[in-house]
PDB file of N, CA, C and O in Angstrom, chain B, residues numbered from 101:
ATOM      1  N   UNK B 101     106.067 117.595  86.049  1.00  0.00           N
ATOM      2  CA  UNK B 101     107.368 117.272  86.597  1.00  0.00           C
ATOM      3  C   UNK B 101     107.737 115.819  86.300  1.00  0.00           C
ATOM      4  O   UNK B 101     108.870 115.513  85.929  1.00  0.00           O
ATOM      5  N   UNK B 102     106.773 114.948  86.469  1.00  0.00           N
ATOM      6  CA  UNK B 102     107.047 113.533  86.252  1.00  0.00           C
ATOM      7  C   UNK B 102     107.451 113.254  84.800  1.00  0.00           C
ATOM      8  O   UNK B 102     108.341 112.441  84.549  1.00  0.00           O
ATOM      9  N   UNK B 103     106.795 113.929  83.844  1.00  0.00           N
ATOM     10  CA  UNK B 103     107.116 113.738  82.430  1.00  0.00           C
ATOM     11  C   UNK B 103     108.567 114.097  82.146  1.00  0.00           C
ATOM     12  O   UNK B 103     109.249 113.367  81.426  1.00  0.00           O
ATOM     13  N   UNK B 104     109.054 115.208  82.698  1.00  0.00           N
ATOM     14  CA  UNK B 104     110.432 115.606  82.433  1.00  0.00           C
ATOM     15  C   UNK B 104     111.413 114.621  83.045  1.00  0.00           C
ATOM     16  O   UNK B 104     112.510 114.435  82.518  1.00  0.00           O
ATOM     17  N   UNK B 105     111.040 113.991  84.145  1.00  0.00           N
ATOM     18  CA  UNK B 105     111.905 112.979  84.727  1.00  0.00           C
ATOM     19  C   UNK B 105     112.039 111.802  83.771  1.00  0.00           C
ATOM     20  O   UNK B 105     113.126 111.240  83.633  1.00  0.00           O
ATOM     21  N   UNK B 106     110.935 111.417  83.099  1.00  0.00           N
ATOM     22  CA  UNK B 106     111.007 110.334  82.126  1.00  0.00           C
ATOM     23  C   UNK B 106     111.930 110.708  80.978  1.00  0.00           C
ATOM     24  O   UNK B 106     112.742 109.890  80.546  1.00  0.00           O
ATOM     25  N   UNK B 107     111.815 111.928  80.482  1.00  0.00           N
ATOM     26  CA  UNK B 107     112.631 112.348  79.353  1.00  0.00           C
ATOM     27  C   UNK B 107     114.112 112.345  79.699  1.00  0.00           C
ATOM     28  O   UNK B 107     114.943 112.020  78.852  1.00  0.00           O
ATOM     29  N   UNK B 108     114.450 112.701  80.925  1.00  0.00           N
ATOM     30  CA  UNK B 108     115.855 112.702  81.320  1.00  0.00           C
ATOM     31  C   UNK B 108     116.399 111.293  81.485  1.00  0.00           C
ATOM     32  O   UNK B 108     117.612 111.086  81.444  1.00  0.00           O
ATOM     33  N   UNK B 109     115.513 110.322  81.672  1.00  0.00           N
ATOM     34  CA  UNK B 109     115.946 108.958  81.922  1.00  0.00           C
ATOM     35  C   UNK B 109     115.901 108.080  80.677  1.00  0.00           C
ATOM     36  O   UNK B 109     116.046 106.863  80.786  1.00  0.00           O
ATOM     37  N   UNK B 110     115.705 108.659  79.507  1.00  0.00           N
ATOM     38  CA  UNK B 110     115.628 107.867  78.293  1.00  0.00           C
ATOM     39  C   UNK B 110     116.979 107.226  77.990  1.00  0.00           C
ATOM     40  O   UNK B 110     118.030 107.851  78.137  1.00  0.00           O
ATOM     41  N   UNK B 111     116.928 105.984  77.570  1.00  0.00           N
ATOM     42  CA  UNK B 111     118.128 105.213  77.244  1.00  0.00           C
ATOM     43  C   UNK B 111     118.662 105.662  75.881  1.00  0.00           C
ATOM     44  O   UNK B 111     117.939 105.603  74.887  1.00  0.00           O
ATOM     45  N   UNK B 112     119.911 106.106  75.825  1.00  0.00           N
ATOM     46  CA  UNK B 112     120.469 106.582  74.555  1.00  0.00           C
ATOM     47  C   UNK B 112     120.473 105.526  73.449  1.00  0.00           C
ATOM     48  O   UNK B 112     120.332 105.872  72.276  1.00  0.00           O
ATOM     49  N   UNK B 113     120.629 104.263  73.792  1.00  0.00           N
ATOM     50  CA  UNK B 113     120.589 103.211  72.761  1.00  0.00           C
ATOM     51  C   UNK B 113     119.208 103.150  72.132  1.00  0.00           C
ATOM     52  O   UNK B 113     119.067 102.979  70.921  1.00  0.00           O
ATOM     53  N   UNK B 114     118.194 103.291  72.969  1.00  0.00           N
ATOM     54  CA  UNK B 114     116.823 103.262  72.462  1.00  0.00           C
ATOM     55  C   UNK B 114     116.524 104.491  71.617  1.00  0.00           C
ATOM     56  O   UNK B 114     115.927 104.380  70.546  1.00  0.00           O
ATOM     57  N   UNK B 115     116.933 105.654  72.090  1.00  0.00           N
ATOM     58  CA  UNK B 115     116.652 106.869  71.332  1.00  0.00           C
ATOM     59  C   UNK B 115     117.445 106.901  70.024  1.00  0.00           C
ATOM     60  O   UNK B 115     116.942 107.398  69.016  1.00  0.00           O
ATOM     61  N   UNK B 116     118.659 106.387  70.023  1.00  0.00           N
ATOM     62  CA  UNK B 116     119.440 106.319  68.778  1.00  0.00           C
ATOM     63  C   UNK B 116     118.724 105.454  67.739  1.00  0.00           C
ATOM     64  O   UNK B 116     118.667 105.806  66.560  1.00  0.00           O
ATOM     65  N   UNK B 117     118.182 104.327  68.185  1.00  0.00           N
ATOM     66  CA  UNK B 117     117.449 103.442  67.270  1.00  0.00           C
ATOM     67  C   UNK B 117     116.196 104.128  66.752  1.00  0.00           C
ATOM     68  O   UNK B 117     115.877 104.027  65.568  1.00  0.00           O
ATOM     69  N   UNK B 118     115.489 104.819  67.621  1.00  0.00           N
ATOM     70  CA  UNK B 118     114.279 105.532  67.223  1.00  0.00           C
ATOM     71  C   UNK B 118     114.602 106.632  66.208  1.00  0.00           C
ATOM     72  O   UNK B 118     113.918 106.762  65.192  1.00  0.00           O
ATOM     73  N   UNK B 119     115.633 107.414  66.482  1.00  0.00           N
ATOM     74  CA  UNK B 119     116.027 108.490  65.566  1.00  0.00           C
ATOM     75  C   UNK B 119     116.401 107.912  64.201  1.00  0.00           C
ATOM     76  O   UNK B 119     115.940 108.402  63.170  1.00  0.00           O
ATOM     77  N   UNK B 120     117.229 106.879  64.195  1.00  0.00           N
ATOM     78  CA  UNK B 120     117.675 106.285  62.931  1.00  0.00           C
ATOM     79  C   UNK B 120     116.507 105.720  62.139  1.00  0.00           C
ATOM     80  O   UNK B 120     116.440 105.907  60.924  1.00  0.00           O
ATOM     81  N   UNK B 121     115.586 105.034  62.803  1.00  0.00           N
ATOM     82  CA  UNK B 121     114.432 104.467  62.104  1.00  0.00           C
ATOM     83  C   UNK B 121     113.531 105.572  61.568  1.00  0.00           C
ATOM     84  O   UNK B 121     113.005 105.466  60.461  1.00  0.00           O
ATOM     85  N   UNK B 122     113.355 106.622  62.345  1.00  0.00           N
ATOM     86  CA  UNK B 122     112.526 107.746  61.905  1.00  0.00           C
ATOM     87  C   UNK B 122     113.129 108.423  60.690  1.00  0.00           C
ATOM     88  O   UNK B 122     112.414 108.786  59.756  1.00  0.00           O
ATOM     89  N   UNK B 123     114.440 108.591  60.701  1.00  0.00           N
ATOM     90  CA  UNK B 123     115.110 109.298  59.606  1.00  0.00           C
ATOM     91  C   UNK B 123     115.210 108.449  58.338  1.00  0.00           C
ATOM     92  O   UNK B 123     115.087 108.972  57.230  1.00  0.00           O
ATOM     93  N   UNK B 124     115.433 107.144  58.496  1.00  0.00           N
ATOM     94  CA  UNK B 124     115.593 106.281  57.322  1.00  0.00           C
ATOM     95  C   UNK B 124     114.266 105.736  56.818  1.00  0.00           C
ATOM     96  O   UNK B 124     114.145 105.377  55.647  1.00  0.00           O
ATOM     97  N   UNK B 125     113.269 105.674  57.697  1.00  0.00           N
ATOM     98  CA  UNK B 125     111.969 105.146  57.307  1.00  0.00           C
ATOM     99  C   UNK B 125     111.885 103.637  57.325  1.00  0.00           C
ATOM    100  O   UNK B 125     110.906 103.063  56.847  1.00  0.00           O
ATOM    101  N   UNK B 126     112.916 102.976  57.879  1.00  0.00           N
ATOM    102  CA  UNK B 126     112.905 101.510  57.901  1.00  0.00           C
ATOM    103  C   UNK B 126     113.773 100.982  59.048  1.00  0.00           C
ATOM    104  O   UNK B 126     114.832 101.529  59.354  1.00  0.00           O
ATOM    105  N   UNK B 127     113.300  99.925  59.659  1.00  0.00           N
ATOM    106  CA  UNK B 127     114.061  99.293  60.749  1.00  0.00           C
ATOM    107  C   UNK B 127     115.370  98.720  60.202  1.00  0.00           C
ATOM    108  O   UNK B 127     116.427  98.882  60.813  1.00  0.00           O
ATOM    109  N   UNK B 128     115.295  98.056  59.063  1.00  0.00           N
ATOM    110  CA  UNK B 128     116.492  97.431  58.482  1.00  0.00           C
ATOM    111  C   UNK B 128     117.545  98.490  58.121  1.00  0.00           C
ATOM    112  O   UNK B 128     118.732  98.294  58.382  1.00  0.00           O
ATOM    113  N   UNK B 129     117.124  99.588  57.533  1.00  0.00           N
ATOM    114  CA  UNK B 129     118.060 100.663  57.175  1.00  0.00           C
ATOM    115  C   UNK B 129     118.668 101.284  58.433  1.00  0.00           C
ATOM    116  O   UNK B 129     119.853 101.616  58.459  1.00  0.00           O
ATOM    117  N   UNK B 130     117.849 101.438  59.470  1.00  0.00           N
ATOM    118  CA  UNK B 130     118.365 101.967  60.741  1.00  0.00           C
ATOM    119  C   UNK B 130     119.395 101.011  61.330  1.00  0.00           C
ATOM    120  O   UNK B 130     120.424 101.439  61.853  1.00  0.00           O
ATOM    121  N   UNK B 131     119.112  99.721  61.240  1.00  0.00           N
ATOM    122  CA  UNK B 131     120.040  98.716  61.764  1.00  0.00           C
ATOM    123  C   UNK B 131     121.376  98.776  61.021  1.00  0.00           C
ATOM    124  O   UNK B 131     122.437  98.715  61.642  1.00  0.00           O
ATOM    125  N   UNK B 132     121.323  98.894  59.705  1.00  0.00           N
ATOM    126  CA  UNK B 132     122.554  98.995  58.915  1.00  0.00           C
ATOM    127  C   UNK B 132     123.335 100.244  59.287  1.00  0.00           C
ATOM    128  O   UNK B 132     124.558 100.203  59.422  1.00  0.00           O
ATOM    129  N   UNK B 133     122.626 101.354  59.452  1.00  0.00           N
ATOM    130  CA  UNK B 133     123.271 102.619  59.811  1.00  0.00           C
ATOM    131  C   UNK B 133     123.959 102.526  61.167  1.00  0.00           C
ATOM    132  O   UNK B 133     125.040 103.080  61.363  1.00  0.00           O
ATOM    133  N   UNK B 134     123.320 101.814  62.109  1.00  0.00           N
ATOM    134  CA  UNK B 134     123.848 101.726  63.473  1.00  0.00           C
ATOM    135  C   UNK B 134     124.762 100.523  63.699  1.00  0.00           C
ATOM    136  O   UNK B 134     125.384 100.406  64.755  1.00  0.00           O
ATOM    137  N   UNK B 135     124.844  99.635  62.719  1.00  0.00           N
ATOM    138  CA  UNK B 135     125.661  98.436  62.874  1.00  0.00           C
ATOM    139  C   UNK B 135     125.055  97.436  63.846  1.00  0.00           C
ATOM    140  O   UNK B 135     125.770  96.756  64.582  1.00  0.00           O
ATOM    141  N   UNK B 136     123.727  97.351  63.842  1.00  0.00           N
ATOM    142  CA  UNK B 136     123.011  96.442  64.732  1.00  0.00           C
ATOM    143  C   UNK B 136     122.131  95.502  63.921  1.00  0.00           C
ATOM    144  O   UNK B 136     121.932  95.708  62.724  1.00  0.00           O
ATOM    145  N   UNK B 137     121.612  94.484  64.567  1.00  0.00           N
ATOM    146  CA  UNK B 137     120.636  93.604  63.940  1.00  0.00           C
ATOM    147  C   UNK B 137     119.277  94.304  63.941  1.00  0.00           C
ATOM    148  O   UNK B 137     118.963  95.034  64.882  1.00  0.00           O
ATOM    149  N   UNK B 138     118.472  94.093  62.903  1.00  0.00           N
ATOM    150  CA  UNK B 138     117.142  94.695  62.884  1.00  0.00           C
ATOM    151  C   UNK B 138     116.304  94.356  64.119  1.00  0.00           C
ATOM    152  O   UNK B 138     115.553  95.196  64.614  1.00  0.00           O
ATOM    153  N   UNK B 139     116.434  93.127  64.609  1.00  0.00           N
ATOM    154  CA  UNK B 139     115.662  92.737  65.796  1.00  0.00           C
ATOM    155  C   UNK B 139     116.071  93.553  67.016  1.00  0.00           C
ATOM    156  O   UNK B 139     115.233  93.856  67.865  1.00  0.00           O
ATOM    157  N   UNK B 140     117.340  93.910  67.115  1.00  0.00           N
ATOM    158  CA  UNK B 140     117.824  94.739  68.224  1.00  0.00           C
ATOM    159  C   UNK B 140     117.240  96.138  68.125  1.00  0.00           C
ATOM    160  O   UNK B 140     116.808  96.708  69.127  1.00  0.00           O
ATOM    161  N   UNK B 141     117.228  96.687  66.927  1.00  0.00           N
ATOM    162  CA  UNK B 141     116.643  98.020  66.715  1.00  0.00           C
ATOM    163  C   UNK B 141     115.164  97.997  67.082  1.00  0.00           C
ATOM    164  O   UNK B 141     114.681  98.885  67.785  1.00  0.00           O
ATOM    165  N   UNK B 142     114.454  96.994  66.611  1.00  0.00           N
ATOM    166  CA  UNK B 142     113.031  96.885  66.890  1.00  0.00           C
ATOM    167  C   UNK B 142     112.765  96.746  68.390  1.00  0.00           C
ATOM    168  O   UNK B 142     111.852  97.384  68.916  1.00  0.00           O
ATOM    169  N   UNK B 143     113.545  95.928  69.074  1.00  0.00           N
ATOM    170  CA  UNK B 143     113.388  95.766  70.532  1.00  0.00           C
ATOM    171  C   UNK B 143     113.663  97.062  71.272  1.00  0.00           C
ATOM    172  O   UNK B 143     112.950  97.402  72.216  1.00  0.00           O
ATOM    173  N   UNK B 144     114.692  97.789  70.849  1.00  0.00           N
ATOM    174  CA  UNK B 144     115.013  99.063  71.494  1.00  0.00           C
ATOM    175  C   UNK B 144     113.886 100.078  71.319  1.00  0.00           C
ATOM    176  O   UNK B 144     113.555 100.812  72.250  1.00  0.00           O
ATOM    177  N   UNK B 145     113.309 100.115  70.143  1.00  0.00           N
ATOM    178  CA  UNK B 145     112.199 101.043  69.900  1.00  0.00           C
ATOM    179  C   UNK B 145     110.981 100.633  70.717  1.00  0.00           C
ATOM    180  O   UNK B 145     110.307 101.487  71.292  1.00  0.00           O
ATOM    181  N   UNK B 146     110.695  99.344  70.775  1.00  0.00           N
ATOM    182  CA  UNK B 146     109.574  98.862  71.591  1.00  0.00           C
ATOM    183  C   UNK B 146     109.786  99.205  73.059  1.00  0.00           C
ATOM    184  O   UNK B 146     108.845  99.595  73.749  1.00  0.00           O
ATOM    185  N   UNK B 147     111.020  99.060  73.538  1.00  0.00           N
ATOM    186  CA  UNK B 147     111.322  99.394  74.933  1.00  0.00           C
ATOM    187  C   UNK B 147     111.140 100.889  75.180  1.00  0.00           C
ATOM    188  O   UNK B 147     110.659 101.290  76.239  1.00  0.00           O
ATOM    189  N   UNK B 148     111.523 101.712  74.207  1.00  0.00           N
ATOM    190  CA  UNK B 148     111.331 103.159  74.331  1.00  0.00           C
ATOM    191  C   UNK B 148     109.838 103.498  74.356  1.00  0.00           C
ATOM    192  O   UNK B 148     109.404 104.365  75.115  1.00  0.00           O
ATOM    193  N   UNK B 149     109.061 102.810  73.524  1.00  0.00           N
ATOM    194  CA  UNK B 149     107.617 103.030  73.534  1.00  0.00           C
ATOM    195  C   UNK B 149     107.016 102.637  74.887  1.00  0.00           C
ATOM    196  O   UNK B 149     106.108 103.305  75.381  1.00  0.00           O
ATOM    197  N   UNK B 150     107.512 101.575  75.472  1.00  0.00           N
ATOM    198  CA  UNK B 150     107.024 101.178  76.798  1.00  0.00           C
ATOM    199  C   UNK B 150     107.439 102.202  77.852  1.00  0.00           C
ATOM    200  O   UNK B 150     106.648 102.542  78.732  1.00  0.00           O
ATOM    201  N   UNK B 151     108.665 102.690  77.767  1.00  0.00           N
ATOM    202  CA  UNK B 151     109.172 103.658  78.750  1.00  0.00           C
ATOM    203  C   UNK B 151     108.411 104.980  78.689  1.00  0.00           C
ATOM    204  O   UNK B 151     108.201 105.630  79.713  1.00  0.00           O
ATOM    205  N   UNK B 152     108.002 105.371  77.493  1.00  0.00           N
ATOM    206  CA  UNK B 152     107.278 106.641  77.334  1.00  0.00           C
ATOM    207  C   UNK B 152     105.761 106.451  77.384  1.00  0.00           C
ATOM    208  O   UNK B 152     105.011 107.425  77.441  1.00  0.00           O
ATOM    209  N   UNK B 153     105.317 105.197  77.361  1.00  0.00           N
ATOM    210  CA  UNK B 153     103.886 104.863  77.341  1.00  0.00           C
ATOM    211  C   UNK B 153     103.186 105.495  76.136  1.00  0.00           C
ATOM    212  O   UNK B 153     102.038 105.931  76.224  1.00  0.00           O
ATOM    213  N   UNK B 154     103.908 105.534  75.002  1.00  0.00           N
ATOM    214  CA  UNK B 154     103.360 106.106  73.765  1.00  0.00           C
ATOM    215  C   UNK B 154     103.774 105.250  72.580  1.00  0.00           C
ATOM    216  O   UNK B 154     104.855 104.661  72.574  1.00  0.00           O
ATOM    217  N   UNK B 155     102.903 105.184  71.572  1.00  0.00           N
ATOM    218  CA  UNK B 155     103.286 104.585  70.298  1.00  0.00           C
ATOM    219  C   UNK B 155     104.039 105.661  69.530  1.00  0.00           C
ATOM    220  O   UNK B 155     103.496 106.729  69.248  1.00  0.00           O
ATOM    221  N   UNK B 156     105.287 105.377  69.194  1.00  0.00           N
ATOM    222  CA  UNK B 156     106.148 106.383  68.572  1.00  0.00           C
ATOM    223  C   UNK B 156     106.286 106.205  67.063  1.00  0.00           C
ATOM    224  O   UNK B 156     106.524 107.170  66.337  1.00  0.00           O
ATOM    225  N   UNK B 157     106.134 104.962  66.593  1.00  0.00           N
ATOM    226  CA  UNK B 157     106.263 104.693  65.160  1.00  0.00           C
ATOM    227  C   UNK B 157     105.066 103.921  64.649  1.00  0.00           C
ATOM    228  O   UNK B 157     104.575 103.006  65.309  1.00  0.00           O
ATOM    229  N   UNK B 158     104.600 104.295  63.470  1.00  0.00           N
ATOM    230  CA  UNK B 158     103.612 103.499  62.750  1.00  0.00           C
ATOM    231  C   UNK B 158     104.406 102.527  61.895  1.00  0.00           C
ATOM    232  O   UNK B 158     105.244 102.930  61.088  1.00  0.00           O
ATOM    233  N   UNK B 159     104.136 101.259  62.080  1.00  0.00           N
ATOM    234  CA  UNK B 159     104.841 100.231  61.320  1.00  0.00           C
ATOM    235  C   UNK B 159     103.923  99.732  60.213  1.00  0.00           C
ATOM    236  O   UNK B 159     102.777  99.360  60.463  1.00  0.00           O
ATOM    237  N   UNK B 160     104.437  99.728  58.993  1.00  0.00           N
ATOM    238  CA  UNK B 160     103.622  99.298  57.857  1.00  0.00           C
ATOM    239  C   UNK B 160     104.427  98.454  56.886  1.00  0.00           C
ATOM    240  O   UNK B 160     105.603  98.166  57.108  1.00  0.00           O
ATOM    241  N   UNK B 161     103.776  98.073  55.824  1.00  0.00           N
ATOM    242  CA  UNK B 161     104.441  97.236  54.813  1.00  0.00           C
ATOM    243  C   UNK B 161     105.613  97.946  54.163  1.00  0.00           C
ATOM    244  O   UNK B 161     106.565  97.304  53.721  1.00  0.00           O
ATOM    245  N   UNK B 162     105.548  99.263  54.102  1.00  0.00           N
ATOM    246  CA  UNK B 162     106.579 100.028  53.390  1.00  0.00           C
ATOM    247  C   UNK B 162     107.508 100.768  54.340  1.00  0.00           C
ATOM    248  O   UNK B 162     108.120 101.767  53.962  1.00  0.00           O
ATOM    249  N   UNK B 163     107.616 100.283  55.566  1.00  0.00           N
ATOM    250  CA  UNK B 163     108.545 100.893  56.501  1.00  0.00           C
ATOM    251  C   UNK B 163     107.848 101.476  57.718  1.00  0.00           C
ATOM    252  O   UNK B 163     106.752 101.062  58.096  1.00  0.00           O
ATOM    253  N   UNK B 164     108.513 102.440  58.314  1.00  0.00           N
ATOM    254  CA  UNK B 164     108.002 103.066  59.532  1.00  0.00           C
ATOM    255  C   UNK B 164     107.985 104.582  59.360  1.00  0.00           C
ATOM    256  O   UNK B 164     108.730 105.151  58.562  1.00  0.00           O
ATOM    257  N   UNK B 165     107.107 105.212  60.139  1.00  0.00           N
ATOM    258  CA  UNK B 165     107.098 106.669  60.181  1.00  0.00           C
ATOM    259  C   UNK B 165     106.632 107.076  61.572  1.00  0.00           C
ATOM    260  O   UNK B 165     105.846 106.367  62.201  1.00  0.00           O
ATOM    261  N   UNK B 166     107.115 108.213  62.049  1.00  0.00           N
ATOM    262  CA  UNK B 166     106.733 108.652  63.392  1.00  0.00           C
ATOM    263  C   UNK B 166     105.250 108.971  63.501  1.00  0.00           C
ATOM    264  O   UNK B 166     104.656 109.535  62.581  1.00  0.00           O
ATOM    265  N   UNK B 167     104.662 108.608  64.626  1.00  0.00           N
ATOM    266  CA  UNK B 167     103.319 109.053  64.957  1.00  0.00           C
ATOM    267  C   UNK B 167     103.421 110.521  65.355  1.00  0.00           C
ATOM    268  O   UNK B 167     104.514 111.088  65.344  1.00  0.00           O
ATOM    269  N   UNK B 168     102.309 111.136  65.702  1.00  0.00           N
ATOM    270  CA  UNK B 168     102.354 112.525  66.157  1.00  0.00           C
ATOM    271  C   UNK B 168     103.234 112.641  67.410  1.00  0.00           C
ATOM    272  O   UNK B 168     104.050 113.557  67.518  1.00  0.00           O
ATOM    273  N   UNK B 169     103.063 111.716  68.342  1.00  0.00           N
ATOM    274  CA  UNK B 169     103.896 111.714  69.550  1.00  0.00           C
ATOM    275  C   UNK B 169     105.357 111.448  69.191  1.00  0.00           C
ATOM    276  O   UNK B 169     106.267 112.044  69.769  1.00  0.00           O
ATOM    277  N   UNK B 170     105.571 110.547  68.232  1.00  0.00           N
ATOM    278  CA  UNK B 170     106.925 110.244  67.791  1.00  0.00           C
ATOM    279  C   UNK B 170     107.607 111.440  67.156  1.00  0.00           C
ATOM    280  O   UNK B 170     108.800 111.666  67.359  1.00  0.00           O
ATOM    281  N   UNK B 171     106.844 112.209  66.384  1.00  0.00           N
ATOM    282  CA  UNK B 171     107.403 113.407  65.746  1.00  0.00           C
ATOM    283  C   UNK B 171     107.819 114.435  66.804  1.00  0.00           C
ATOM    284  O   UNK B 171     108.852 115.091  66.670  1.00  0.00           O
ATOM    285  N   UNK B 172     107.011 114.567  67.845  1.00  0.00           N
ATOM    286  CA  UNK B 172     107.361 115.495  68.932  1.00  0.00           C
ATOM    287  C   UNK B 172     108.624 115.041  69.654  1.00  0.00           C
ATOM    288  O   UNK B 172     109.499 115.850  69.961  1.00  0.00           O
ATOM    289  N   UNK B 173     108.710 113.734  69.923  1.00  0.00           N
ATOM    290  CA  UNK B 173     109.904 113.208  70.594  1.00  0.00           C
ATOM    291  C   UNK B 173     111.126 113.347  69.690  1.00  0.00           C
ATOM    292  O   UNK B 173     112.205 113.714  70.156  1.00  0.00           O
ATOM    293  N   UNK B 174     110.964 113.061  68.415  1.00  0.00           N
ATOM    294  CA  UNK B 174     112.071 113.195  67.466  1.00  0.00           C
ATOM    295  C   UNK B 174     112.593 114.626  67.456  1.00  0.00           C
ATOM    296  O   UNK B 174     113.804 114.844  67.488  1.00  0.00           O
ATOM    297  N   UNK B 175     111.702 115.589  67.412  1.00  0.00           N
ATOM    298  CA  UNK B 175     112.094 116.998  67.434  1.00  0.00           C
ATOM    299  C   UNK B 175     112.859 117.322  68.716  1.00  0.00           C
ATOM    300  O   UNK B 175     113.898 117.980  68.676  1.00  0.00           O
ATOM    301  N   UNK B 176     112.342 116.859  69.844  1.00  0.00           N
ATOM    302  CA  UNK B 176     112.996 117.072  71.143  1.00  0.00           C
ATOM    303  C   UNK B 176     114.408 116.483  71.150  1.00  0.00           C
ATOM    304  O   UNK B 176     115.361 117.135  71.576  1.00  0.00           O
ATOM    305  N   UNK B 177     114.529 115.242  70.674  1.00  0.00           N
ATOM    306  CA  UNK B 177     115.830 114.568  70.683  1.00  0.00           C
ATOM    307  C   UNK B 177     116.813 115.243  69.725  1.00  0.00           C
ATOM    308  O   UNK B 177     117.995 115.375  70.044  1.00  0.00           O
ATOM    309  N   UNK B 178     116.339 115.664  68.569  1.00  0.00           N
ATOM    310  CA  UNK B 178     117.218 116.331  67.611  1.00  0.00           C
ATOM    311  C   UNK B 178     117.708 117.668  68.164  1.00  0.00           C
ATOM    312  O   UNK B 178     118.857 118.045  67.934  1.00  0.00           O
ATOM    313  N   UNK B 179     116.855 118.385  68.889  1.00  0.00           N
ATOM    314  CA  UNK B 179     117.277 119.641  69.510  1.00  0.00           C
ATOM    315  C   UNK B 179     118.324 119.387  70.582  1.00  0.00           C
ATOM    316  O   UNK B 179     119.248 120.183  70.747  1.00  0.00           O
ATOM    317  N   UNK B 180     118.188 118.286  71.312  1.00  0.00           N
ATOM    318  CA  UNK B 180     119.192 117.928  72.320  1.00  0.00           C
ATOM    319  C   UNK B 180     120.543 117.679  71.652  1.00  0.00           C
ATOM    320  O   UNK B 180     121.574 118.161  72.119  1.00  0.00           O
ATOM    321  N   UNK B 181     120.526 116.928  70.562  1.00  0.00           N
ATOM    322  CA  UNK B 181     121.770 116.617  69.842  1.00  0.00           C
ATOM    323  C   UNK B 181     122.414 117.896  69.324  1.00  0.00           C
ATOM    324  O   UNK B 181     123.626 118.077  69.444  1.00  0.00           O
ATOM    325  N   UNK B 182     121.605 118.787  68.747  1.00  0.00           N
ATOM    326  CA  UNK B 182     122.144 120.052  68.234  1.00  0.00           C
ATOM    327  C   UNK B 182     122.710 120.891  69.364  1.00  0.00           C
ATOM    328  O   UNK B 182     123.742 121.541  69.197  1.00  0.00           O
ATOM    329  N   UNK B 183     122.051 120.886  70.509  1.00  0.00           N
ATOM    330  CA  UNK B 183     122.540 121.629  71.668  1.00  0.00           C
ATOM    331  C   UNK B 183     123.884 121.109  72.142  1.00  0.00           C
ATOM    332  O   UNK B 183     124.758 121.891  72.515  1.00  0.00           O
ATOM    333  N   UNK B 184     124.054 119.796  72.131  1.00  0.00           N
ATOM    334  CA  UNK B 184     125.329 119.211  72.540  1.00  0.00           C
ATOM    335  C   UNK B 184     126.441 119.556  71.550  1.00  0.00           C
ATOM    336  O   UNK B 184     127.590 119.773  71.936  1.00  0.00           O
ATOM    337  N   UNK B 185     126.078 119.601  70.264  1.00  0.00           N
ATOM    338  CA  UNK B 185     127.064 119.945  69.246  1.00  0.00           C
ATOM    339  C   UNK B 185     127.541 121.379  69.407  1.00  0.00           C
ATOM    340  O   UNK B 185     128.710 121.682  69.166  1.00  0.00           O
ATOM    341  N   UNK B 186     126.632 122.264  69.815  1.00  0.00           N
ATOM    342  CA  UNK B 186     126.989 123.669  70.037  1.00  0.00           C
ATOM    343  C   UNK B 186     127.990 123.777  71.187  1.00  0.00           C
ATOM    344  O   UNK B 186     128.925 124.574  71.130  1.00  0.00           O
ATOM    345  N   UNK B 187     127.789 122.975  72.225  1.00  0.00           N
ATOM    346  CA  UNK B 187     128.715 122.994  73.359  1.00  0.00           C
ATOM    347  C   UNK B 187     130.093 122.554  72.928  1.00  0.00           C
ATOM    348  O   UNK B 187     131.010 122.506  73.748  1.00  0.00           O
TER     349      UNK B 187
END
């Protein structure tokens, strides 16, 4: 029950940054897509990781990619977006 409460309380700004970074593979590309500074995107993702108590992205020299937990969250968030579009 507690886990679902966390998921309902996720900040849309943070999840948007996470989705964009996951899809583009880079913080800078996500920032350009969202019209934000890269540091803002990075802070939002870090805040989301703190809120979920999980590492969501592997950060490397060649960009970022979702961890296993990040991939699960990404799938969950994408299904939410698709559900809203259906409505």
